[in-house]
C-alpha positions in Angstrom: -47.2 20.0 59.4 -49.0 16.7 57.6 -50.2 18.7 54.9 -47.2 20.3 54.3 -45.2 16.8 54.3 -47.6 15.1 51.7 -47.4 17.9 49.7 -43.3 17.4 49.9 -44.0 13.9 48.8 -45.8 14.4 46.7 -43.5 17.0 44.8 -40.1 14.5 45.2 -42.1 12.3 43.3 -43.1 14.3 41.1 -39.7 15.3 40.1 -38.3 11.3 40.1 -41.5 11.4 37.1 -40.2 14.4 34.4 -36.5 13.9 35.5 -35.8 11.2 33.0 -37.0 13.3 30.6 -34.3 16.2 31.8 -32.2 14.3 31.3 -32.8 12.6 27.9 -32.9 16.5 26.7 -29.3 17.5 28.0 -28.3 14.7 25.7 -30.0 15.6 22.9 -29.1 19.0 23.2 -24.8 18.4 23.8 -24.8 15.6 20.7 -25.6 18.3 19.0 -23.4 20.7 19.9 -20.4 17.5 19.3 -22.2 17.7 15.5 -22.1 20.6 14.2 -19.1 22.0 16.2 -17.3 23.6 18.8 -19.3 27.1 18.5 -16.1 29.0 19.8 -14.3 27.4 16.8 -12.5 29.9 15.3 -11.7 29.9 11.4 -8.3 31.3 11.2 -8.1 32.1 7.7 -11.6 34.6 7.3 -10.5 36.8 5.2 -7.5 34.9 3.6 -5.8 35.0 -0.7 -6.0 32.1 -2.1 -1.9 33.1 -2.3 -1.4 33.1 1.9 -3.7 29.6 2.4 -1.4 28.6 0.0 1.7 29.8 1.8 0.3 29.1 5.2 -0.2 24.9 4.1 3.6 24.5 2.8 5.0 26.3 6.2 3.1 23.3 7.7 4.1 20.8 5.8 8.1 22.0 6.0 7.3 22.6 10.5 6.0 18.7 9.5 2.5 19.1 10.9 0.4 17.4 8.1 -3.2 17.8 9.8 -2.5 21.7 9.5 -1.7 21.3 5.6 -4.3 19.2 5.1 -6.8 21.4 6.4 -5.3 24.7 4.7 -5.1 23.0 1.2 -9.0 21.1 1.5 -10.1 24.9 2.6 -7.9 26.5 -0.4 -9.8 24.3 -2.7 -13.1 24.3 -1.7 -13.1 28.5 -1.8 -11.3 29.2 -4.7 -12.2 25.6 -6.9 -11.3 27.7 -9.7 -9.0 29.7 -8.9 -4.8 29.3 -9.7 -4.2 26.8 -6.7 -7.1 24.6 -6.6 -4.7 22.0 -9.2 -2.1 22.1 -6.9 -3.8 22.4 -4.0 -5.0 19.2 -4.8 -2.0 17.8 -5.8 -0.5 19.1 -2.9 -3.5 17.4 -0.7 -1.7 14.0 -2.1 1.2 14.3 -1.6 0.3 15.6 2.8 -0.9 12.3 2.3 1.9 10.0 1.2 3.8 12.1 4.7 1.1 11.0 7.0 1.7 7.3 5.5 -1.4 7.4 4.6 -0.9 5.4 1.1 -5.0 4.4 0.5 -5.9 8.6 0.8 -2.5 9.2 -1.2 -3.5 6.3 -4.3 -7.6 8.4 -4.6 -6.0 12.0 -3.8 -3.7 11.1 -7.7 -6.5 9.4 -8.3 -8.9 12.1 -8.3 -5.9 14.7 -9.3 -4.8 12.5 -12.7 -9.4 11.8 -13.9 -9.7 16.0 -13.5 -6.8 17.0 -15.0 -5.2 14.4 -17.0 -3.7 17.4 -19.5 -1.9 18.7 -16.6 1.6 19.7 -16.7 2.6 17.6 -13.4 0.8 15.0 -14.0 3.4 12.7 -14.2 3.8 13.9 -11.0 0.4 12.2 -9.5 1.1 9.2 -11.0 4.6 9.3 -9.6 3.3 9.5 -6.1 0.4 6.9 -6.8 3.2 4.3 -7.1 5.4 5.4 -4.4 3.0 5.3 -1.7 1.5 1.7 -3.2 5.7 1.1 -2.9 6.0 1.3 0.5 2.2 0.9 1.7 2.8 -1.4 4.7 0.7 -3.0 7.0 -0.1 -2.9 10.8 1.7 -6.7 10.9 4.2 -5.8 8.5 5.0 -2.7 10.7 5.3 -4.5 13.7 7.2 -7.8 12.7 9.1 -6.3 10.5 7.7 -8.9 7.8 10.7 -8.7 4.9 9.3 -7.0 1.5 9.0 -10.3 -0.4 6.8 -12.4 2.1 3.9 -8.8 1.6 0.7 -9.9 0.3 1.8 -8.9 -3.7 -0.9 -6.8 -4.0 0.2 -3.4 -3.2 3.0 -4.1 -5.0 1.4 -5.0 -7.8 -0.8 -1.8 -7.8 2.9 0.6 -8.1 4.5 -1.3 -10.5 1.2 -0.4 -12.6 1.0 3.0 -11.5 5.4 2.8 -12.1 4.3 1.2 -15.2 2.0 3.8 -16.8 4.6 6.4 -16.1 6.8 5.6 -17.9 5.0 4.2 -20.8 3.1 7.8 -21.1 5.6 9.9 -20.8 9.1 8.5 -21.3 10.5 11.4 -20.4 9.2 12.7 -16.9 12.2 13.6 -14.8 10.9 10.7 -12.2 11.3 8.0 -15.5 14.9 6.7 -13.9 14.1 6.7 -10.6 10.6 4.7 -11.6 11.7 1.9 -14.5 14.3 1.3 -11.4 11.5 1.2 -8.9 10.0 -1.3 -11.6 13.2 -3.2 -11.9 12.9 -3.7 -7.8 9.8 -4.8 -7.6 9.5 -7.3 -10.1 12.7 -9.1 -8.1 10.1 -8.4 -5.2 7.0 -10.1 -7.3 9.4 -13.0 -7.9 10.7 -13.6 -4.5 7.3 -13.8 -3.5 6.4 -16.4 -6.0 9.5 -18.0 -4.8 8.6 -18.3 -0.8 5.0 -19.6 -2.0 7.2 -22.7 -4.1 9.3 -23.2 -1.4 6.3 -23.5 0.6 4.6 -25.7 -1.5 7.8 -27.9 -1.8 8.0 -28.6 2.1 4.2 -29.5 2.3 5.3 -31.6 -0.7 2.5 -30.1 -2.8 5.1 -30.5 -5.9 2.6 -29.6 -8.2 1.9 -26.7 -7.0 4.9 -25.2 -6.3 5.5 -25.9 -9.8 3.3 -24.0 -11.2 4.2 -20.8 -9.0 8.2 -22.0 -10.5 6.9 -21.6 -14.2 4.8 -18.5 -13.2 8.2 -17.2 -12.7 9.9 -18.5 -15.7 7.1 -16.9 -17.4 6.1 -13.9 -16.5 9.6 -13.0 -14.9 11.8 -13.6 -17.3 14.5 -10.9 -16.6 14.1 -11.9 -12.3 17.4 -12.5 -10.8 14.8 -15.6 -9.2 14.3 -17.8 -13.0 17.8 -19.1 -11.3 16.2 -20.6 -8.9 13.3 -21.7 -10.6 14.2 -24.2 -12.3 16.3 -25.8 -10.3 12.3 -25.9 -7.8 11.0 -27.3 -11.6 13.8 -29.8 -11.8 13.8 -31.3 -7.9 9.2 -30.8 -8.1 9.1 -32.8 -12.2 11.3 -35.3 -10.1 9.5 -36.0 -7.1 6.9 -36.2 -9.5 8.5 -38.9 -12.0 8.4 -36.8 -14.8 11.9 -37.1 -16.0 11.8 -36.2 -19.9 10.3 -32.2 -18.2 13.1 -32.5 -15.6 16.0 -33.1 -17.7 14.6 -30.9 -20.5 14.8 -28.0 -17.5 18.0 -29.2 -16.5 19.5 -29.3 -20.4 17.6 -25.3 -19.8 19.7 -24.2 -15.8 22.9 -26.0 -17.6 22.4 -23.8 -21.2 21.7 -20.6 -19.0 23.6 -20.9 -15.7 26.1 -23.3 -15.5 28.5 -22.3 -12.4 24.7 -23.2 -10.6 25.5 -26.1 -7.9 23.5 -28.0 -9.1 24.6 -28.3 -12.6 28.6 -28.4 -11.3 28.3 -30.5 -8.2 29.1 -28.0 -5.9 26.5 -28.6 -3.3 25.9 -28.7 -0.1 24.9 -31.6 2.8 22.0 -30.4 3.8 20.8 -29.7 0.3 20.6 -33.4 -1.0 17.1 -34.2 0.6 15.7 -31.0 0.0 16.7 -31.5 -4.0 15.8 -35.8 -4.3 16.8 -35.4 -8.0 20.4 -34.6 -7.3 20.8 -38.0 -5.9 20.1 -39.1 -9.4 22.6 -37.8 -11.0 25.1 -39.6 -9.7 
């Protein structure tokens, strides 16, 4: 009886010693399964022709199942890299990313297409899609706060403008030329408004030189934008605060010549604006 008990205890101690090794083996085995995927997963495209895969991808796009569409398109491109549908699949991949609101992947896909097919008959669309992706790009904070487009980081807006500009310069007869041109006008106005947004901030902080530089940037680089008038007004005010009367008067003459109906020229200025635009007091 005693010997049986001692043997039982010895067996338990052995189990305790090897138990960690058993657990390590099981975890490693399960991790290996995760890496190599579900062994029961079936490739539903096995044996399909390139045409059928493309049709199925198009059907998923119509159903707005962009993840499944992307999967089919990527399979199509990898399985038939030299087929008739390969280049079209690459362009459709970029569009699917655009519809998924994944601008980074969309831009990467369009740039890849442009690099691989610079003479493709639809390469103008790749430039257009690249511009659209950056045009609509908004960060998480921007989406959550409904931030105005002129308050956003202008980096993506400049990338969008560059893509549309390249499209219009390379393909002036493109079907996307008109829309790209209109978006460029909008982007120029938006970028100039961003500069003024920063200039106003500097004025409030009494950083007049910094505000002046922003205003001058608008006048120099966005001369056809809708923000030039206000840029001149900010410049006049900044010059006045810094006691640079000659430059203030020169800029004021430009404002009068080009914008004779401006409230600061006509004298129709609101009471609460007199503090902001200190230079106005010197005109009495």
